[in-house]
Legacy VTK file of the C-alpha trace (Angstrom):
# vtk DataFile Version 3.0
C-alpha trace
ASCII
DATASET POLYDATA
POINTS 419 float
87.988 -111.732 42.485
84.053 -112.879 42.715
83.615 -110.581 45.699
85.360 -107.469 43.858
82.747 -108.141 40.842
79.716 -107.899 43.449
81.496 -104.858 44.698
81.837 -103.250 41.736
78.415 -104.178 40.487
76.737 -102.450 43.722
78.756 -99.307 43.005
77.099 -99.161 39.429
73.578 -99.825 40.753
73.875 -97.122 43.286
75.137 -94.531 40.951
72.748 -95.413 38.191
69.974 -95.187 40.656
71.154 -92.037 42.003
71.192 -90.532 38.595
67.791 -91.776 37.909
66.661 -90.141 40.551
68.017 -86.780 39.976
66.881 -87.016 36.270
63.346 -87.884 37.673
63.671 -84.924 39.937
64.786 -82.163 37.351
61.693 -83.253 35.220
59.213 -82.388 37.907
57.216 -79.238 37.171
58.084 -76.436 39.381
56.831 -73.370 36.984
54.069 -71.712 38.218
50.675 -70.969 35.811
50.174 -67.175 34.937
47.853 -65.355 37.265
44.299 -65.151 35.907
43.098 -61.628 34.919
40.117 -59.416 34.475
38.298 -60.861 37.314
34.710 -59.329 37.069
31.526 -60.052 39.400
28.274 -59.596 37.937
24.590 -60.735 38.384
24.197 -59.817 41.824
21.210 -60.865 43.620
20.298 -60.941 47.387
22.195 -64.065 48.221
24.729 -64.958 45.194
26.791 -63.300 42.428
28.623 -64.556 39.560
32.550 -64.354 38.916
34.088 -64.841 35.773
37.553 -64.205 34.457
40.317 -64.818 31.804
42.093 -68.056 31.867
45.321 -68.858 33.000
48.520 -70.584 30.889
50.892 -73.238 32.243
53.538 -75.135 30.540
52.042 -78.479 31.469
48.368 -77.565 31.540
46.009 -75.691 34.148
43.565 -78.109 36.118
41.335 -75.495 37.817
41.172 -72.293 39.976
40.676 -71.440 43.518
38.444 -68.981 44.416
39.346 -66.869 47.600
36.898 -64.697 49.247
36.943 -61.681 51.898
41.181 -62.424 52.404
40.435 -65.958 53.849
42.825 -68.931 53.393
39.869 -70.923 52.547
38.936 -71.425 49.068
36.703 -72.785 46.765
38.124 -75.034 43.731
36.538 -74.892 40.264
37.582 -76.285 36.587
35.755 -73.620 34.630
36.694 -69.694 34.406
33.427 -68.666 35.968
31.626 -69.863 39.237
28.396 -68.932 40.937
29.066 -67.916 44.362
25.649 -68.641 46.861
24.782 -68.345 50.515
25.417 -64.745 50.761
23.949 -62.045 52.971
21.638 -59.447 51.361
23.262 -55.787 51.199
26.786 -56.909 52.355
30.197 -56.057 50.639
32.230 -59.085 49.394
35.938 -59.082 47.976
37.080 -62.202 45.912
40.594 -63.078 43.865
41.375 -65.826 41.748
44.559 -68.261 41.519
45.217 -70.998 38.908
46.570 -74.335 39.791
48.435 -76.863 37.479
48.992 -80.564 37.597
51.824 -80.349 39.932
49.801 -78.129 42.496
51.894 -75.108 41.577
49.498 -72.082 42.654
49.722 -68.647 40.440
49.952 -65.285 41.934
46.511 -63.721 42.443
44.323 -62.130 39.920
42.765 -58.936 40.387
40.668 -58.179 43.657
37.139 -57.499 42.575
35.013 -55.873 45.271
31.119 -56.144 45.259
27.989 -55.967 47.121
25.101 -58.135 47.013
21.647 -56.409 46.497
19.636 -55.362 49.378
16.193 -57.089 50.103
13.862 -54.705 47.783
12.705 -51.653 49.709
9.008 -51.385 50.300
6.586 -49.241 52.217
6.137 -50.566 55.750
3.137 -49.212 57.889
4.840 -47.121 60.152
7.532 -44.443 59.588
9.741 -45.962 62.477
10.128 -49.197 60.560
11.732 -47.670 57.523
15.125 -46.867 59.170
15.027 -42.979 58.238
15.362 -41.415 61.640
17.145 -42.715 65.032
16.265 -41.850 68.518
12.767 -39.939 69.437
10.985 -39.779 66.192
9.927 -36.030 66.531
13.893 -34.929 66.679
14.355 -35.802 63.045
17.495 -36.948 63.916
18.899 -38.791 60.834
19.750 -42.331 61.271
23.295 -43.852 60.433
23.971 -43.802 56.775
21.216 -41.166 56.019
22.612 -38.054 54.810
21.047 -34.189 54.693
21.064 -32.530 51.747
19.662 -28.981 50.475
18.640 -27.428 47.354
19.484 -23.761 46.740
16.136 -22.717 45.256
13.524 -24.284 46.433
9.924 -25.329 45.942
6.912 -23.255 47.910
4.583 -25.223 50.192
2.448 -22.740 51.980
5.760 -21.748 54.086
6.343 -24.972 55.287
9.975 -25.779 56.256
11.070 -29.001 54.965
14.074 -31.508 55.971
15.545 -33.251 53.198
17.222 -36.722 53.445
18.594 -39.729 51.478
19.968 -43.133 52.132
21.878 -45.048 49.688
22.336 -48.891 49.751
25.636 -50.086 51.846
28.691 -48.985 49.916
27.070 -47.623 47.091
27.086 -44.325 45.489
25.229 -41.834 43.249
26.905 -41.124 39.853
27.848 -38.472 37.769
25.138 -38.682 34.773
26.838 -36.735 31.905
24.514 -33.648 32.788
23.565 -30.940 35.271
20.417 -32.747 36.341
19.832 -35.634 38.241
22.735 -38.211 38.871
22.271 -42.165 38.608
20.742 -43.555 41.644
21.450 -47.167 42.740
18.517 -49.367 43.279
17.444 -49.044 46.901
17.881 -45.440 47.211
15.587 -43.737 49.843
14.659 -40.155 49.539
12.551 -38.536 52.256
11.047 -35.094 52.470
9.589 -34.149 55.858
7.368 -30.969 55.769
6.382 -28.936 59.511
5.816 -25.603 60.867
7.650 -24.157 63.946
4.729 -23.612 66.475
6.262 -20.085 66.820
8.877 -18.650 64.545
10.331 -16.437 67.173
11.016 -19.062 69.461
12.035 -22.444 67.754
12.664 -24.045 70.731
8.875 -24.321 71.539
8.905 -27.384 68.925
7.730 -28.398 65.873
4.267 -29.409 64.299
5.416 -32.257 61.980
2.715 -33.052 59.075
4.288 -35.558 56.676
7.083 -37.530 55.374
7.280 -37.860 51.810
9.223 -40.898 50.696
10.419 -42.185 47.348
12.276 -45.397 46.813
13.822 -46.817 44.036
13.282 -50.532 43.651
14.275 -52.760 40.361
15.217 -49.749 38.488
11.803 -47.327 39.206
10.624 -45.077 41.664
7.901 -45.558 44.012
6.098 -43.013 45.962
4.346 -42.994 48.996
3.348 -40.650 52.260
3.540 -41.202 56.170
1.272 -38.870 58.192
2.161 -37.870 61.494
-0.456 -38.354 64.622
-1.029 -35.045 66.568
0.873 -36.693 69.236
3.821 -36.431 66.963
5.126 -40.003 68.245
4.730 -41.824 64.984
3.682 -41.513 61.179
1.459 -43.831 59.260
1.618 -45.191 55.643
-1.393 -43.786 53.898
-2.272 -43.166 49.913
-5.179 -40.560 50.535
-4.818 -36.999 50.481
-6.664 -34.754 53.331
-6.476 -31.189 54.445
-4.913 -30.496 57.618
-5.664 -27.272 59.699
-2.459 -25.630 60.873
-2.090 -22.773 63.026
1.400 -21.197 63.912
3.264 -17.837 64.623
5.538 -16.422 62.072
8.835 -14.516 62.051
6.828 -11.401 62.434
4.849 -12.371 65.429
1.798 -12.856 63.471
-0.473 -15.746 63.647
-0.918 -17.661 60.288
-3.773 -20.229 59.813
-3.133 -22.630 56.996
-5.457 -25.351 55.217
-2.406 -27.227 54.306
-3.164 -29.836 51.897
-1.547 -33.398 52.045
-1.348 -35.111 48.604
-2.839 -38.331 47.382
-0.539 -40.851 45.796
-1.892 -39.636 42.437
-1.198 -36.074 43.496
2.636 -37.141 43.569
2.482 -39.026 40.385
1.449 -35.696 38.927
4.563 -33.786 39.505
6.933 -36.738 39.488
6.172 -38.047 36.254
7.569 -37.030 32.734
6.445 -39.256 29.865
5.158 -42.127 32.438
8.222 -42.286 34.228
8.461 -41.781 38.103
11.503 -39.605 39.308
12.933 -37.394 41.890
12.667 -33.560 41.180
14.872 -31.439 43.777
18.207 -33.531 43.522
19.700 -32.072 40.434
23.172 -31.699 40.648
22.856 -27.863 39.670
20.471 -27.408 42.910
22.870 -29.292 44.653
26.243 -27.071 43.622
26.292 -24.341 46.382
27.581 -24.436 49.878
24.509 -25.370 52.561
23.875 -24.395 55.916
25.155 -27.870 57.548
28.628 -27.961 56.097
31.388 -25.032 55.218
31.956 -27.103 51.696
30.688 -26.978 48.541
27.725 -29.731 48.583
28.852 -31.472 45.689
32.376 -31.734 46.978
30.918 -32.707 50.661
28.679 -35.460 49.086
31.763 -36.450 46.850
34.173 -36.624 50.100
31.859 -38.525 52.196
31.122 -41.048 49.958
27.542 -40.456 48.666
28.473 -39.132 45.097
31.547 -40.050 42.385
32.402 -38.810 39.012
31.556 -35.053 39.636
33.427 -31.969 39.306
31.760 -28.966 41.025
33.365 -26.855 38.792
31.690 -28.268 35.881
28.300 -28.123 36.868
25.898 -25.340 36.694
24.119 -23.691 39.066
20.636 -23.149 39.609
20.054 -19.630 40.839
18.681 -18.485 43.999
15.567 -16.839 43.145
15.737 -15.181 46.740
19.214 -13.792 46.179
17.999 -9.950 45.129
21.880 -9.502 43.830
21.327 -11.724 40.897
19.403 -10.567 37.638
15.797 -10.200 38.077
15.455 -12.622 34.736
17.402 -15.450 36.347
15.571 -15.366 39.644
12.417 -15.672 37.808
13.187 -18.213 35.720
14.239 -20.144 38.550
11.573 -19.834 40.708
9.405 -21.011 37.839
11.633 -23.992 37.002
11.567 -25.095 40.888
7.870 -24.511 41.331
6.248 -25.100 37.852
8.415 -26.830 35.155
7.894 -30.166 36.462
4.762 -30.048 34.951
4.822 -27.376 32.217
7.939 -29.033 29.878
7.478 -31.390 27.444
6.264 -34.781 28.751
5.197 -33.293 31.846
1.265 -33.750 33.146
0.278 -30.304 31.504
-0.861 -30.846 27.799
1.480 -29.468 25.334
-1.339 -27.117 23.807
-0.807 -24.932 27.000
2.279 -23.510 25.219
4.676 -23.388 28.490
8.084 -24.866 28.798
9.272 -23.407 31.739
12.435 -24.959 32.152
15.225 -22.401 33.000
17.542 -23.950 30.192
14.796 -23.147 27.543
15.520 -20.184 25.651
12.947 -17.424 26.558
11.514 -17.497 22.875
10.659 -20.900 23.412
9.084 -20.733 26.976
5.830 -19.263 26.009
6.276 -16.865 29.043
5.735 -13.484 26.850
2.563 -14.960 25.262
1.065 -16.173 28.461
2.600 -13.277 30.450
-0.765 -11.806 31.905
-2.301 -15.342 32.890
0.650 -16.447 34.620
0.390 -13.328 36.977
-3.251 -14.301 37.516
-2.834 -17.923 38.196
0.002 -16.863 40.692
-1.906 -14.516 42.723
-5.184 -17.010 42.852
-6.417 -19.062 45.348
-9.398 -20.971 43.495
-8.230 -24.390 43.331
-8.872 -25.024 39.908
-7.166 -21.826 38.757
-4.024 -21.333 41.024
-0.800 -22.075 39.934
0.961 -24.398 41.028
-2.618 -26.217 41.627
-0.917 -28.845 44.093
1.452 -28.146 46.730
0.006 -24.695 48.196
-3.484 -23.144 49.058
-2.261 -19.377 49.814
-0.385 -16.979 47.764
3.375 -16.779 47.781
3.389 -13.020 48.498
7.209 -12.490 48.037
7.437 -14.617 44.746
4.416 -13.086 43.521
6.136 -9.611 43.861
9.026 -10.670 42.226
7.285 -12.196 39.202
5.138 -8.972 38.864
8.286 -6.985 38.542
9.619 -9.420 35.816
6.278 -9.901 33.786
6.655 -5.905 33.774
9.667 -6.013 32.550
8.891 -7.764 29.456
6.885 -5.212 28.228
LINES 1 420
419 0 1 2 3 4 5 6 7 8 9 10 11 12 13 14 15 16 17 18 19 20 21 22 23 24 25 26 27 28 29 30 31 32 33 34 35 36 37 38 39 40 41 42 43 44 45 46 47 48 49 50 51 52 53 54 55 56 57 58 59 60 61 62 63 64 65 66 67 68 69 70 71 72 73 74 75 76 77 78 79 80 81 82 83 84 85 86 87 88 89 90 91 92 93 94 95 96 97 98 99 100 101 102 103 104 105 106 107 108 109 110 111 112 113 114 115 116 117 118 119 120 121 122 123 124 125 126 127 128 129 130 131 132 133 134 135 136 137 138 139 140 141 142 143 144 145 146 147 148 149 150 151 152 153 154 155 156 157 158 159 160 161 162 163 164 165 166 167 168 169 170 171 172 173 174 175 176 177 178 179 180 181 182 183 184 185 186 187 188 189 190 191 192 193 194 195 196 197 198 199 200 201 202 203 204 205 206 207 208 209 210 211 212 213 214 215 216 217 218 219 220 221 222 223 224 225 226 227 228 229 230 231 232 233 234 235 236 237 238 239 240 241 242 243 244 245 246 247 248 249 250 251 252 253 254 255 256 257 258 259 260 261 262 263 264 265 266 267 268 269 270 271 272 273 274 275 276 277 278 279 280 281 282 283 284 285 286 287 288 289 290 291 292 293 294 295 296 297 298 299 300 301 302 303 304 305 306 307 308 309 310 311 312 313 314 315 316 317 318 319 320 321 322 323 324 325 326 327 328 329 330 331 332 333 334 335 336 337 338 339 340 341 342 343 344 345 346 347 348 349 350 351 352 353 354 355 356 357 358 359 360 361 362 363 364 365 366 367 368 369 370 371 372 373 374 375 376 377 378 379 380 381 382 383 384 385 386 387 388 389 390 391 392 393 394 395 396 397 398 399 400 401 402 403 404 405 406 407 408 409 410 411 412 413 414 415 416 417 418
């Protein structure tokens, strides 16, 4: 009987213990927290950035968050809903997502993934053009380096018949963006724009090579544009940064076989500010969206669409952007051609906020209503200044030393048509 009593007690103890274990097991939390939401990156520097997100919820409480970088399994644990990530490399792309952890180590589904970039080391003007990363291979070939994009504009500035190569380089993974107008897009910091001026030695035989004179460079650094100029040596092997202006004697054979001699004017740094400033703010001139809205020579695609498809531009619909007329296109209205030429060659100075005082009474922007331009009142002087080569009287005063004969003929016809 005593043995039976102990057997009964043992069975009861076992059943009681098993029941308790089941109850304990059932009380262990197995519910995952909700996923963190609205993960964003901000305060990017060269080597760090900040991540912030909205808090998760859980039935027994969230103890912290795991931050995963670039899809790796390794993570950083934090207890707050923000964290500064350090030790990154300048100008690199990174991706992050965050999960929540509760007291039982249950892990939530991942948050949204945020893709971001650290800031490039701020650009600066280095002593030699070859150090600027604009060209690859032999410098005189003017071969754009990887990531450097050629662009063209449909109505160009006259510079004593010099040829021009226009290039832009954006920081890795970043784009120009639509700025709600037909004019300049929004450029990210560390954008580089270059324009190289040259003549063919013989335009009837371009294979004989070029005489390259200067490469003008603009850099956007910390929200502001800087201007600089690199002057090519006679061997055409290198160009050196310089801030002073000078005159370069150029001789070349034009397309008709005639020898042309030009006293080419290399601008000083202050000369650059004269044209590239409005209300004391420096900015590019040629890269307006309306000047890019055409099919250039380097592709069969509309240029805005090409730049968008190739990752240089976003937010632009070419069909919603106006087109600045090409003044050389004789099938267009004479009024449009003349106004477009004056816009490109004169309006950067002759507009509100430009370097020419408003007392001159000229606003030569293409979009300005004719009655507000001052063209009619100044029509005689406009022609006289365009056909002059006197440095203190000619127009434009900078960028040319000779008369642009084809444009002068067109402008003569336009001015005469106003009477």
